[in-house]
Every structure is written in structure tokens, then in C-alpha cells.
VEXKE-622098 format. One line per field, with one value per atom (N, C-alpha, C): residue number from 1; residue in three letters; atom name; z, x, y. Coordinates in steps of 0.02 Angstrom, whole numbers, plus 50000, padded with zeros to 5 digits. Layout:
REM residues N
seq [NUM/...]
type [ALA/...]
atom [CA/...]
z [Z/...]
x [X/...]
y [Y/...]
END
This chain:
REM residues 232
seq [1/1/1/2/2/2/3/3/3/4/4/4/5/5/5/6/6/6/7/7/7/8/8/8/9/9/9/10/10/10/11/11/11/12/12/12/13/13/13/14/14/14/15/15/15/16/16/16/17/17/17/18/18/18/19/19/19/20/20/20/21/21/21/22/22/22/23/23/23/24/24/24/25/25/25/26/26/26/27/27/27/28/28/28/29/29/29/30/30/30/31/31/31/32/32/32/33/33/33/34/34/34/35/35/35/36/36/36/37/37/37/38/38/38/39/39/39/40/40/40/41/41/41/42/42/42/43/43/43/44/44/44/45/45/45/46/46/46/47/47/47/48/48/48/49/49/49/50/50/50/51/51/51/52/52/52/53/53/53/54/54/54/55/55/55/56/56/56/57/57/57/58/58/58/59/59/59/60/60/60/61/61/61/62/62/62/63/63/63/64/64/64/65/65/65/66/66/66/67/67/67/68/68/68/69/69/69/70/70/70/71/71/71/72/72/72/73/73/73/74/74/74/75/75/75/76/76/76/77/77/77/78/78/78/79/79/79/80/80/80/81/81/81/82/82/82/83/83/83/84/84/84/85/85/85/86/86/86/87/87/87/88/88/88/89/89/89/90/90/90/91/91/91/92/92/92/93/93/93/94/94/94/95/95/95/96/96/96/97/97/97/98/98/98/99/99/99/100/100/100/101/101/101/102/102/102/103/103/103/104/104/104/105/105/105/106/106/106/107/107/107/108/108/108/109/109/109/110/110/110/111/111/111/112/112/112/113/113/113/114/114/114/115/115/115/116/116/116/117/117/117/118/118/118/119/119/119/120/120/120/121/121/121/122/122/122/123/123/123/124/124/124/125/125/125/126/126/126/127/127/127/128/128/128/129/129/129/130/130/130/131/131/131/132/132/132/133/133/133/134/134/134/135/135/135/136/136/136/137/137/137/138/138/138/139/139/139/140/140/140/141/141/141/142/142/142/143/143/143/144/144/144/145/145/145/146/146/146/147/147/147/148/148/148/149/149/149/150/150/150/151/151/151/152/152/152/153/153/153/154/154/154/155/155/155/156/156/156/157/157/157/158/158/158/159/159/159/160/160/160/161/161/161/162/162/162/163/163/163/164/164/164/165/165/165/166/166/166/167/167/167/168/168/168/169/169/169/170/170/170/171/171/171/172/172/172/173/173/173/174/174/174/175/175/175/176/176/176/177/177/177/178/178/178/179/179/179/180/180/180/181/181/181/182/182/182/183/183/183/184/184/184/185/185/185/186/186/186/187/187/187/188/188/188/189/189/189/190/190/190/191/191/191/192/192/192/193/193/193/194/194/194/195/195/195/196/196/196/197/197/197/198/198/198/199/199/199/200/200/200/201/201/201/202/202/202/203/203/203/204/204/204/205/205/205/206/206/206/207/207/207/208/208/208/209/209/209/210/210/210/211/211/211/212/212/212/213/213/213/214/214/214/215/215/215/216/216/216/217/217/217/218/218/218/219/219/219/220/220/220/221/221/221/222/222/222/223/223/223/224/224/224/225/225/225/226/226/226/227/227/227/228/228/228/229/229/229/230/230/230/231/231/231/232/232/232]
type [MET/MET/MET/LYS/LYS/LYS/LYS/LYS/LYS/ILE/ILE/ILE/ILE/ILE/ILE/LEU/LEU/LEU/PHE/PHE/PHE/GLY/GLY/GLY/TYR/TYR/TYR/GLY/GLY/GLY/LYS/LYS/LYS/ASN/ASN/ASN/GLY/GLY/GLY/LYS/LYS/LYS/SER/SER/SER/VAL/VAL/VAL/ALA/ALA/ALA/LYS/LYS/LYS/TYR/TYR/TYR/LEU/LEU/LEU/ASP/ASP/ASP/LYS/LYS/LYS/LYS/LYS/LYS/ASP/ASP/ASP/PHE/PHE/PHE/LEU/LEU/LEU/LEU/LEU/LEU/VAL/VAL/VAL/VAL/VAL/VAL/PHE/PHE/PHE/ASP/ASP/ASP/GLU/GLU/GLU/LYS/LYS/LYS/GLU/GLU/GLU/LYS/LYS/LYS/ASN/ASN/ASN/GLU/GLU/GLU/ALA/ALA/ALA/GLU/GLU/GLU/LYS/LYS/LYS/ASN/ASN/ASN/GLY/GLY/GLY/TYR/TYR/TYR/LEU/LEU/LEU/ASN/ASN/ASN/ILE/ILE/ILE/GLU/GLU/GLU/VAL/VAL/VAL/LEU/LEU/LEU/SER/SER/SER/ASP/ASP/ASP/LYS/LYS/LYS/ILE/ILE/ILE/LEU/LEU/LEU/ASP/ASP/ASP/GLU/GLU/GLU/ASP/ASP/ASP/LEU/LEU/LEU/MET/MET/MET/LYS/LYS/LYS/ILE/ILE/ILE/GLY/GLY/GLY/LEU/LEU/LEU/ILE/ILE/ILE/GLU/GLU/GLU/SER/SER/SER/ASN/ASN/ASN/VAL/VAL/VAL/ALA/ALA/ALA/ILE/ILE/ILE/CYS/CYS/CYS/MET/MET/MET/LEU/LEU/LEU/GLU/GLU/GLU/ASP/ASP/ASP/GLU/GLU/GLU/ALA/ALA/ALA/ARG/ARG/ARG/ASN/ASN/ASN/MET/MET/MET/PHE/PHE/PHE/LEU/LEU/LEU/ALA/ALA/ALA/LEU/LEU/LEU/SER/SER/SER/ILE/ILE/ILE/ARG/ARG/ARG/ASN/ASN/ASN/LEU/LEU/LEU/ASP/ASP/ASP/ASP/ASP/ASP/LYS/LYS/LYS/LEU/LEU/LEU/LYS/LYS/LYS/ILE/ILE/ILE/ILE/ILE/ILE/ALA/ALA/ALA/LYS/LYS/LYS/VAL/VAL/VAL/GLU/GLU/GLU/ASP/ASP/ASP/LYS/LYS/LYS/GLU/GLU/GLU/TYR/TYR/TYR/ILE/ILE/ILE/HIS/HIS/HIS/ARG/ARG/ARG/TYR/TYR/TYR/LYS/LYS/LYS/LEU/LEU/LEU/ALA/ALA/ALA/GLY/GLY/GLY/VAL/VAL/VAL/ASN/ASN/ASN/GLN/GLN/GLN/ILE/ILE/ILE/ILE/ILE/ILE/ASN/ASN/ASN/PRO/PRO/PRO/TYR/TYR/TYR/GLU/GLU/GLU/ILE/ILE/ILE/THR/THR/THR/ALA/ALA/ALA/ASN/ASN/ASN/ARG/ARG/ARG/ILE/ILE/ILE/ASP/ASP/ASP/ALA/ALA/ALA/ILE/ILE/ILE/ILE/ILE/ILE/LYS/LYS/LYS/LYS/LYS/LYS/PRO/PRO/PRO/ILE/ILE/ILE/THR/THR/THR/LEU/LEU/LEU/GLU/GLU/GLU/PHE/PHE/PHE/VAL/VAL/VAL/HIS/HIS/HIS/ASN/ASN/ASN/ILE/ILE/ILE/VAL/VAL/VAL/PHE/PHE/PHE/GLU/GLU/GLU/ASN/ASN/ASN/SER/SER/SER/ASN/ASN/ASN/LEU/LEU/LEU/ALA/ALA/ALA/PHE/PHE/PHE/ALA/ALA/ALA/GLN/GLN/GLN/LEU/LEU/LEU/GLU/GLU/GLU/ILE/ILE/ILE/ILE/ILE/ILE/LYS/LYS/LYS/GLY/GLY/GLY/SER/SER/SER/PHE/PHE/PHE/LEU/LEU/LEU/ASP/ASP/ASP/GLY/GLY/GLY/LYS/LYS/LYS/TYR/TYR/TYR/MET/MET/MET/ASN/ASN/ASN/ASP/ASP/ASP/ILE/ILE/ILE/GLU/GLU/GLU/ILE/ILE/ILE/GLU/GLU/GLU/LYS/LYS/LYS/ASN/ASN/ASN/TYR/TYR/TYR/ASP/ASP/ASP/LEU/LEU/LEU/ILE/ILE/ILE/ALA/ALA/ALA/ILE/ILE/ILE/GLY/GLY/GLY/ILE/ILE/ILE/ILE/ILE/ILE/ASP/ASP/ASP/ARG/ARG/ARG/GLU/GLU/GLU/LYS/LYS/LYS/SER/SER/SER/ASP/ASP/ASP/LYS/LYS/LYS/LEU/LEU/LEU/GLU/GLU/GLU/LEU/LEU/LEU/VAL/VAL/VAL/THR/THR/THR/ASN/ASN/ASN/ASN/ASN/ASN/LYS/LYS/LYS/LEU/LEU/LEU/ASP/ASP/ASP/ALA/ALA/ALA/ASP/ASP/ASP/ASP/ASP/ASP/VAL/VAL/VAL/LEU/LEU/LEU/VAL/VAL/VAL/VAL/VAL/VAL/ILE/ILE/ILE/GLY/GLY/GLY/ASP/ASP/ASP/ILE/ILE/ILE/THR/THR/THR/GLU/GLU/GLU/ILE/ILE/ILE/GLU/GLU/GLU/ARG/ARG/ARG/LEU/LEU/LEU/LYS/LYS/LYS/GLN/GLN/GLN/ASP/ASP/ASP/MET/MET/MET/GLU/GLU/GLU/ALA/ALA/ALA/SER/SER/SER/LYS/LYS/LYS/GLN/GLN/GLN/TRP/TRP/TRP/HIS/HIS/HIS/LEU/LEU/LEU/GLU/GLU/GLU]
atom [N/CA/C/N/CA/C/N/CA/C/N/CA/C/N/CA/C/N/CA/C/N/CA/C/N/CA/C/N/CA/C/N/CA/C/N/CA/C/N/CA/C/N/CA/C/N/CA/C/N/CA/C/N/CA/C/N/CA/C/N/CA/C/N/CA/C/N/CA/C/N/CA/C/N/CA/C/N/CA/C/N/CA/C/N/CA/C/N/CA/C/N/CA/C/N/CA/C/N/CA/C/N/CA/C/N/CA/C/N/CA/C/N/CA/C/N/CA/C/N/CA/C/N/CA/C/N/CA/C/N/CA/C/N/CA/C/N/CA/C/N/CA/C/N/CA/C/N/CA/C/N/CA/C/N/CA/C/N/CA/C/N/CA/C/N/CA/C/N/CA/C/N/CA/C/N/CA/C/N/CA/C/N/CA/C/N/CA/C/N/CA/C/N/CA/C/N/CA/C/N/CA/C/N/CA/C/N/CA/C/N/CA/C/N/CA/C/N/CA/C/N/CA/C/N/CA/C/N/CA/C/N/CA/C/N/CA/C/N/CA/C/N/CA/C/N/CA/C/N/CA/C/N/CA/C/N/CA/C/N/CA/C/N/CA/C/N/CA/C/N/CA/C/N/CA/C/N/CA/C/N/CA/C/N/CA/C/N/CA/C/N/CA/C/N/CA/C/N/CA/C/N/CA/C/N/CA/C/N/CA/C/N/CA/C/N/CA/C/N/CA/C/N/CA/C/N/CA/C/N/CA/C/N/CA/C/N/CA/C/N/CA/C/N/CA/C/N/CA/C/N/CA/C/N/CA/C/N/CA/C/N/CA/C/N/CA/C/N/CA/C/N/CA/C/N/CA/C/N/CA/C/N/CA/C/N/CA/C/N/CA/C/N/CA/C/N/CA/C/N/CA/C/N/CA/C/N/CA/C/N/CA/C/N/CA/C/N/CA/C/N/CA/C/N/CA/C/N/CA/C/N/CA/C/N/CA/C/N/CA/C/N/CA/C/N/CA/C/N/CA/C/N/CA/C/N/CA/C/N/CA/C/N/CA/C/N/CA/C/N/CA/C/N/CA/C/N/CA/C/N/CA/C/N/CA/C/N/CA/C/N/CA/C/N/CA/C/N/CA/C/N/CA/C/N/CA/C/N/CA/C/N/CA/C/N/CA/C/N/CA/C/N/CA/C/N/CA/C/N/CA/C/N/CA/C/N/CA/C/N/CA/C/N/CA/C/N/CA/C/N/CA/C/N/CA/C/N/CA/C/N/CA/C/N/CA/C/N/CA/C/N/CA/C/N/CA/C/N/CA/C/N/CA/C/N/CA/C/N/CA/C/N/CA/C/N/CA/C/N/CA/C/N/CA/C/N/CA/C/N/CA/C/N/CA/C/N/CA/C/N/CA/C/N/CA/C/N/CA/C/N/CA/C/N/CA/C/N/CA/C/N/CA/C/N/CA/C/N/CA/C/N/CA/C/N/CA/C/N/CA/C/N/CA/C/N/CA/C/N/CA/C/N/CA/C/N/CA/C/N/CA/C/N/CA/C/N/CA/C/N/CA/C/N/CA/C/N/CA/C/N/CA/C/N/CA/C/N/CA/C/N/CA/C/N/CA/C/N/CA/C/N/CA/C/N/CA/C/N/CA/C/N/CA/C/N/CA/C/N/CA/C/N/CA/C/N/CA/C/N/CA/C/N/CA/C/N/CA/C/N/CA/C/N/CA/C/N/CA/C/N/CA/C/N/CA/C/N/CA/C/N/CA/C/N/CA/C/N/CA/C/N/CA/C/N/CA/C/N/CA/C/N/CA/C/N/CA/C/N/CA/C]
z [55098/55092/55161/55174/55239/55245/55304/55314/55332/55356/55374/55332/55302/55265/55298/55318/55348/55297/55281/55233/55270/55259/55287/55348/55351/55408/55432/55435/55465/55538/55569/55640/55657/55616/55631/55618/55562/55545/55597/55623/55674/55737/55755/55815/55811/55750/55741/55734/55694/55679/55741/55791/55851/55891/55877/55912/55872/55811/55769/55768/55759/55753/55686/55686/55625/55572/55593/55546/55513/55543/55522/55480/55462/55421/55369/55316/55263/55271/55271/55276/55205/55187/55121/55129/55095/55098/55027/55023/54957/54943/54985/54971/55005/54978/55002/55073/55092/55159/55212/55203/55251/55250/55191/55185/55225/55216/55250/55326/55348/55420/55449/55411/55434/55438/55389/55389/55448/55465/55523/55588/55588/55648/55648/55601/55602/55561/55522/55480/55414/55397/55337/55280/55297/55247/55224/55177/55155/55079/55056/54985/54975/54921/54904/54841/54845/54788/54760/54702/54670/54712/54713/54752/54725/54666/54634/54659/54698/54724/54666/54629/54571/54590/54559/54574/54560/54505/54487/54539/54569/54622/54684/54701/54759/54748/54686/54671/54675/54653/54651/54721/54771/54838/54875/54840/54870/54911/54891/54928/54935/54880/54879/54926/54935/54977/55051/55067/55137/55172/55238/55279/55303/55317/55347/55313/55296/55270/55319/55343/55391/55355/55345/55308/55357/55357/55405/55371/55311/55278/55313/55315/55351/55317/55251/55214/55215/55244/55252/55186/55135/55071/55038/55040/55009/55047/55113/55153/55137/55128/55110/55040/54994/54926/54925/54967/54972/54995/55047/55072/55018/54980/54925/54873/54856/54805/54828/54891/54919/54918/54941/54943/54873/54825/54756/54727/54751/54726/54763/54826/54867/54913/54902/54941/55007/55022/55084/55133/55108/55151/55206/55267/55322/55318/55319/55314/55378/55405/55463/55440/55460/55438/55494/55496/55544/55516/55560/55540/55593/55571/55619/55619/55566/55561/55564/55617/55627/55569/55534/55478/55424/55421/55366/55388/55449/55473/55429/55412/55372/55302/55278/55212/55213/55267/55274/55278/55312/55316/55248/55210/55142/55098/55113/55074/55090/55140/55158/55209/55245/55298/55356/55378/55432/55501/55511/55577/55570/55599/55598/55667/55668/55733/55734/55793/55804/55821/55782/55793/55862/55893/55958/56015/55998/56048/56040/55997/55983/56043/56062/56114/56088/56119/56097/56101/56155/56163/56111/56095/56048/55978/55955/55889/55885/55937/55938/55934/55970/55971/55904/55873/55808/55756/55756/55706/55717/55780/55796/55801/55822/55833/55767/55766/55705/55676/55610/55578/55596/55637/55659/55617/55578/55538/55464/55448/55378/55342/55382/55352/55320/55343/55315/55240/55224/55153/55115/55146/55112/55094/55142/55130/55076/55080/55035/54964/54957/54890/54866/54902/54876/54871/54922/54924/54906/54868/54847/54778/54755/54689/54695/54752/54763/54736/54720/54695/54705/54691/54691/54621/54601/54533/54531/54481/54468/54404/54411/54355/54332/54270/54242/54221/54242/54225/54151/54116/54043/54029/53985/53965/53936/53962/53936/53967/54013/54045/54102/54131/54184/54248/54254/54312/54302/54241/54224/54250/54294/54320/54380/54404/54461/54527/54582/54648/54678/54721/54748/54785/54823/54861/54815/54756/54709/54674/54667/54630/54673/54737/54784/54757/54746/54719/54762/54828/54873/54869/54861/54858/54789/54737/54669/54639/54663/54634/54686/54747/54800/54800/54789/54789/54843/54869/54918/54883/54882/54852/54901/54881/54924/54917/54856/54846/54776/54764/54699/54682/54621/54596/54552/54577/54541/54497/54432/54385/54384/54400/54400/54457/54512/54570/54569/54564/54566/54547/54551/54538/54602/54658/54722/54738/54772/54791/54850/54845/54899/54928/54993/55023/54996/54989/54961/55011/54989/55027/54977/54971/54919/54859/54835/54780/54716/54674/54607/54560/54518/54470/54402/54373/54306/54261/54197/54148/54161/54157/54167/54240/54287/54358/54366/54419/54431/54497/54494/54554/54574/54636/54661/54704/54685/54721/54740/54789/54808/54803/54776/54773/54728/54716/54673/54602/54572/54504/54455/54463/54416/54424/54485/54496/54467/54472/54443/54367/54337/54265/54245/54286/54271/54271/54319/54322/54260/54240/54180/54119/54112/54055/54055/54114/54119/54099/54117/54095/54019/53990/53918/53883/53908/53876/53883/53939/53953/53918/53894/53867/53804/53772/53712/53729/53769/53783/53834/53872/53922/53891/53832/53799/53772/53783/53760/53686]
x [54728/54733/54729/54771/54771/54709/54677/54616/54630/54690/54709/54769/54766/54823/54843/54906/54934/54979/54963/55003/55050/55115/55165/55199/55266/55304/55351/55323/55359/55341/55345/55330/55260/55211/55142/55129/55156/55146/55176/55234/55267/55224/55193/55152/55094/55068/55012/55037/55089/55114/55131/55159/55180/55122/55061/55002/54964/54988/54955/54994/54958/54990/55026/55090/55130/55105/55069/55045/54979/54945/54877/54869/54923/54915/54970/54954/55001/55026/55091/55121/55140/55115/55129/55170/55227/55271/55284/55312/55323/55396/55441/55512/55551/55610/55650/55676/55686/55711/55662/55598/55548/55542/55548/55545/55602/55663/55721/55714/55689/55681/55628/55573/55520/55544/55583/55610/55656/55696/55741/55701/55641/55599/55553/55565/55529/55466/55450/55389/55406/55368/55383/55333/55271/55220/55222/55266/55278/55273/55240/55236/55263/55302/55328/55292/55257/55220/55252/55230/55254/55236/55280/55270/55211/55188/55133/55064/55060/54996/54948/54962/54922/54865/54808/54750/54766/54801/54815/54860/54904/54947/54906/54859/54816/54773/54752/54712/54754/54817/54861/54876/54877/54894/54833/54776/54717/54674/54671/54632/54559/54529/54458/54442/54489/54477/54490/54514/54531/54471/54477/54423/54439/54503/54523/54585/54585/54644/54662/54725/54748/54798/54780/54822/54865/54930/54975/55036/55028/55084/55101/55165/55188/55165/55163/55142/55066/55039/54966/54929/54955/54922/54920/54977/54979/54935/54933/54892/54818/54797/54728/54712/54760/54750/54745/54784/54781/54712/54686/54619/54566/54572/54526/54528/54588/54597/54567/54578/54552/54476/54447/54374/54344/54379/54355/54355/54401/54405/54359/54345/54304/54259/54193/54147/54127/54152/54133/54191/54251/54310/54312/54329/54336/54404/54404/54465/54479/54539/54562/54620/54620/54673/54694/54758/54784/54776/54768/54766/54803/54848/54886/54863/54829/54805/54729/54701/54629/54591/54625/54593/54570/54601/54586/54542/54517/54475/54413/54381/54320/54334/54395/54412/54419/54447/54450/54380/54335/54266/54233/54244/54216/54246/54307/54340/54312/54268/54238/54277/54323/54361/54314/54314/54269/54291/54357/54383/54445/54443/54500/54532/54597/54631/54692/54708/54768/54824/54879/54933/54965/54960/54991/54949/54888/54843/54834/54875/54867/54887/54844/54859/54838/54863/54845/54770/54740/54668/54628/54650/54611/54614/54674/54681/54640/54645/54609/54534/54510/54439/54415/54455/54436/54429/54475/54474/54418/54405/54358/54285/54272/54202/54166/54099/54060/54070/54064/54073/54014/54026/53973/53971/54024/54026/54018/53988/53979/53934/53890/53846/53884/53944/53984/53994/54016/54028/53962/53910/53845/53818/53824/53798/53839/53904/53948/53949/53949/53955/53893/53873/53820/53753/53734/53667/53669/53718/53722/53754/53762/53791/53863/53895/53962/54015/54072/54128/54192/54249/54311/54342/54376/54402/54470/54510/54574/54568/54572/54561/54627/54645/54706/54692/54734/54724/54739/54690/54696/54734/54782/54821/54775/54781/54741/54673/54656/54590/54592/54534/54530/54567/54585/54623/54698/54719/54790/54823/54873/54909/54877/54821/54787/54807/54797/54809/54744/54748/54689/54644/54673/54632/54591/54616/54580/54523/54530/54480/54418/54429/54374/54331/54364/54331/54271/54281/54228/54166/54177/54121/54088/54127/54100/54073/54100/54079/54055/54052/54030/54071/54136/54182/54235/54261/54316/54380/54428/54493/54535/54554/54592/54667/54691/54763/54780/54844/54869/54932/54937/54999/55032/55085/55121/55173/55161/55205/55276/55284/55350/55393/55361/55398/55406/55351/55353/55285/55279/55215/55178/55200/55169/55114/55063/55007/55027/55009/55021/54954/54953/54892/54881/54817/54800/54815/54854/54863/54843/54883/54869/54914/54910/54952/54935/54986/54974/54962/54911/54894/54924/54957/54985/54959/54963/54940/54974/54935/54957/54960/54954/54948/54882/54877/54815/54784/54721/54684/54637/54644/54602/54546/54484/54426/54376/54334/54276/54214/54160/54098/54047/53994/53940/53966/53945/53968/53951/53892/53871/53916/53939/53983/54052/54074/54139/54136/54080/54072/54067/54035/54028/54096/54139/54206/54246/54240/54274/54252/54185/54158/54179/54182/54203/54276/54317/54387/54392/54354/54355/54331/54276/54246/54291/54327/54366/54434/54457/54525/54532/54476/54479/54484/54435/54434/54487/54514/54564/54633/54643/54708/54714/54772/54783/54803]
y [53143/53216/53249/53297/53331/53375/53371/53410/53482/53496/53564/53585/53645/53672/53737/53741/53801/53836/53898/53936/53984/53974/54019/53990/54000/53977/54032/54093/54148/54150/54209/54216/54191/54211/54192/54118/54093/54023/53977/53995/53953/53951/54007/54009/53960/53951/53905/53833/53823/53756/53716/53749/53712/53683/53707/53682/53629/53615/53566/53501/53446/53381/53378/53365/53366/53317/53266/53216/53237/53286/53301/53364/53396/53457/53462/53499/53513/53584/53593/53659/53683/53741/53769/53833/53835/53894/53919/53979/54009/54025/53998/54005/53948/53934/53878/53889/53951/53966/53941/53955/53933/53856/53828/53755/53722/53747/53718/53725/53782/53792/53746/53737/53693/53620/53599/53531/53520/53570/53565/53557/53585/53582/53521/53476/53412/53407/53458/53455/53422/53371/53332/53344/53361/53372/53445/53459/53528/53533/53586/53602/53672/53681/53747/53770/53828/53854/53917/53936/53997/54058/54106/54167/54207/54192/54230/54208/54154/54128/54114/54062/54043/53995/54005/53962/53889/53876/53806/53772/53810/53782/53765/53808/53795/53733/53723/53663/53600/53604/53546/53518/53562/53539/53509/53506/53474/53521/53584/53634/53613/53591/53574/53516/53470/53411/53426/53485/53502/53534/53539/53567/53637/53650/53714/53740/53805/53839/53895/53894/53944/53989/54052/54098/54139/54126/54158/54189/54216/54248/54313/54330/54390/54455/54455/54514/54518/54572/54578/54576/54611/54614/54545/54510/54444/54395/54402/54358/54367/54430/54444/54419/54428/54404/54328/54295/54222/54201/54235/54219/54229/54283/54297/54241/54221/54168/54102/54085/54023/54024/54079/54083/54081/54110/54110/54039/53997/53928/53881/53895/53850/53892/53887/53928/53897/53836/53803/53793/53796/53786/53838/53816/53862/53896/53963/54002/54040/54030/54067/54111/54174/54219/54266/54281/54329/54399/54447/54517/54557/54600/54640/54713/54734/54802/54802/54830/54830/54863/54907/54942/54894/54835/54789/54730/54732/54677/54670/54726/54722/54695/54704/54679/54603/54577/54504/54475/54509/54485/54484/54537/54539/54485/54465/54413/54344/54340/54275/54236/54268/54234/54219/54156/54135/54158/54157/54175/54219/54278/54324/54324/54314/54311/54358/54381/54421/54374/54374/54326/54331/54388/54397/54368/54345/54318/54242/54212/54141/54099/54052/54003/53935/53883/53815/53804/53826/53815/53853/53914/53954/53924/53905/53875/53811/53769/53706/53718/53768/53783/53809/53851/53880/53826/53778/53725/53675/53658/53604/53625/53687/53706/53714/53706/53713/53783/53788/53853/53898/53947/53992/54056/54069/54129/54115/54058/54040/54091/54123/54173/54231/54244/54299/54288/54228/54213/54211/54182/54178/54246/54292/54360/54395/54387/54425/54397/54331/54303/54265/54213/54169/54203/54241/54271/54345/54365/54435/54438/54498/54509/54533/54517/54541/54493/54521/54481/54521/54489/54527/54521/54574/54575/54609/54589/54620/54662/54728/54773/54803/54790/54820/54892/54938/55008/55019/55045/55055/55120/55116/55175/55228/55289/55344/55350/55304/55308/55359/55373/55424/55403/55339/55316/55321/55322/55323/55388/55380/55437/55471/55445/55475/55440/55477/55449/55424/55371/55339/55389/55435/55483/55528/55540/55584/55548/55482/55443/55429/55415/55399/55341/55284/55225/55204/55204/55181/55225/55290/55338/55338/55340/55347/55282/55225/55161/55111/55130/55084/55020/55027/54971/54981/54926/54930/54910/54956/54942/54902/54842/54797/54807/54810/54816/54835/54848/54868/54829/54807/54778/54831/54860/54913/54881/54880/54845/54873/54937/54967/54941/54920/54896/54820/54784/54711/54683/54617/54584/54569/54596/54582/54632/54608/54650/54695/54759/54807/54830/54842/54870/54940/54958/55024/55079/55128/55190/55245/55296/55345/55331/55269/55248/55286/55295/55323/55264/55271/55219/55237/55188/55196/55142/55153/55103/55036/54983/54914/54894/54941/54922/54884/54845/54806/54829/54848/54868/54811/54787/54732/54762/54748/54776/54723/54739/54698/54742/54714/54752/54720/54757/54733/54722/54667/54650/54705/54735/54788/54849/54863/54921/54907/54845/54826/54835/54812/54819/54892/54934/55005/55038/55019/55047/55027/54964/54941/54981/54990/55026/55099/55129/55199/55207/55157/55159/55156/55110/55102/55165/55194/55253/55314/55318/55379/55379/55321/55319/55362/55377/55418/55492/55517/55589/55610/55560/55578/55588/55559/55567/55639/55667/55736/55734]
END
């Protein structure tokens, strides 16, 4: 089983792949185009997974038996969701992730990512050092998940609830529920996760949040309770 798994072979993934020994890592992509390009460049250990980033697919490629997962997907929201999914499946695996927007650095930390890097600053020495040195940021995950009541959840917006038809800025999830909104899956557009802006929430959309389990449950209960009186 490969000890290092690199996710993504776009601009960021290529920057990392060229510094890794081709025999010592597994390259995971989510479309045939990236696979074909990687094969042309001499990479043989390649897996193609579903674009939906399913837990069962991550398990099949040997995630639990690996030591390091490097998340380098081009789409920031999908990359963060990938990191969240990996951490949820394995609380000890070292996760390295790229971030291009400083606004989301704290969200990667809450997701349990051990090392956050800027793809434009990648060098051979830096990647080598990140992979080989002892995990010094393991406390991030311990504080966020193991030694606390925090978790991440995917909440489907209930039709007729107080969230149905509202905009994120009006709801103020972080203020009213002490939760951090990570992303939204807008069913009308696609099944892909989008970074939170002032998105409008509609019934059946999925809101991805991180926070205290009791706050997540409170939000769920408030949605259930409000669906009756909120209906006209």
C-alpha cells in the first residue's frame, strides 16, 4: 500500500507530484483527462474516483493504511470538503492541503488539516520537509475533534423551515448558532460543493457546517420546529 496519496493532478497537483518518487505514492484523480495526462508524464500508480468524493471510494484506495494525504484539487470548496471527508474517516492520518484564499485558512484548520501550504510557494525542500518531519500540528485535530464536542455536518434545508428561501447574510449562522458555514450544495445548479458567500438557501440544498454537536442539533431542531409556522 502506498504511504502517500496525492489527490488531484491540476496545476497544484503537478507542482507536488514532480517532487515525489513515482514509485512511492498513489495519485488519485477525479476525471479521465487528468488520468491520461498523468500517464503521459510517466505516473503509473493512478486511481480514478467518482467526482462526488464518496467515503467508500476513499476507503477502497487504502486511505486508512496510508500515512499522508495531500489534497491539491483546483476547486477550493471541493478540496476543503475532501480534507473534511478524509479527517472524518481517519483521525490520525497526516493531511496536507493547499489554500489559495487566506479567508479560508481557519476553516482548513478546523477541518483537522495538519499542514496548510500556499501552492505558489511549493519547493522540493519544503514538500520533502513537510512529509518527513514529525507531526507537530497534531494538536489541531485533537483540539477540534477528539478532545472537544466539535464535528462537521451536512444539513439538508427543510422545505418551509426558517432557512428556506433565506440568504446566508440574513441568517448569521456563525452568530446565532456558533457554527462555521463551510459550503453549500445548491441542488438547482449541481451536486458540487460551493464556498459560502451570500448564497440563497432553498429546500433540498445542503449546508455544510463545523461546530459544536449540540449547536448542530439545535439548528436541526429549529428547522424542524419552524417548518410549520413558517409556511404561509
